[in-house]
N, C-alpha and C positions, 0 to 999 in steps of 0.2 A: 097351549099347544109355545112353541118354539123353534126356531129356528137362527141358528151356532149365537144357541145360546141370547136374545132376542125376541122379545115376544113378538110374532103374525102381524096382531093388529097397529102394534109400535109401525114397523117394517111400511105396510102394507098404508096406514095412510098420512108414514113421510113419503113413501114415492109416491102419491096423488101428488100430496101439497107440494113437490116438487113439482114435480111434470107442468105441474096447475102455474107456476109461478115462472117457468122458462116459455113458458105456450103465451099469456098476460104480458108476461116483457117483448118478447120476442111481436106480439102486436102494437105494442104503446111503441118500440122500436121502430115499426114499418111505419108507422100510422108519421110519428114525428120525423124520422128522412124523409116522406111521402110531403109532408108541407115547407121543410125547405128546402126541397126539391124542386116544388112549384112558386114557393117564393121569391129563389133565384131564377127562374123561370119569368116572371111576371117585373122582374126586377130588369132583368137583361131585356126584353120584348120593350120598356120604358123608355129606356136608355138607348134603342132599336129606334124608339121613332122619335124621342128626342130631335135627335138627329139626322133623321133623313122623316122630314114631316109627308110627304109623300109615299101610300104605301106603296112598295117596290116589291115586297117581300109575302113568298103564298105562306097562304094560311094555312093552321090543324085546328079541327074544332074538337076538345075532349071534355067532358063533364060542362060544369057551363065556361068554360071560359074558354076565348082565341090564343091560339099563343100561333108565333113566328114563325119558321120550320130552320130552325136553327141548332148546332152542338146542344146537347144538355151536357149542362158546367156538373165535375165533379166538386160534391156534396164532399165534403168532412164527415165522414160519422169518429161519433165515441166510443171508446173499448169494448163500453160494457149493449152499445146496441149493437155492434160490430160477431161480442160474441153470443149473445141470445138468438139471434139470426142463423146464426151458425148450429148452435145446439138443440133449433126447433125445424124438427123437418117439413111442417104444414106451412114455417114460411118463406 
């Protein structure tokens, strides 16, 4: 069976592979962005604690770490991370 001159089996395998590649790419991009954000927050907190030895900031606990309530750092994203996150509706 053919659709527009291309076998249906080829089209279905191609579509599934493309969707899976986009999903896994977005998963990887999301993990990398979260890791960079976490590292930037930890570095920012370390700088604040180095300057102020007395804890005068409120703290928030998330996951296994404690972060000072400071504004989120602006993390630069790679072009492929933006693209895969835009293309994947599940992320």
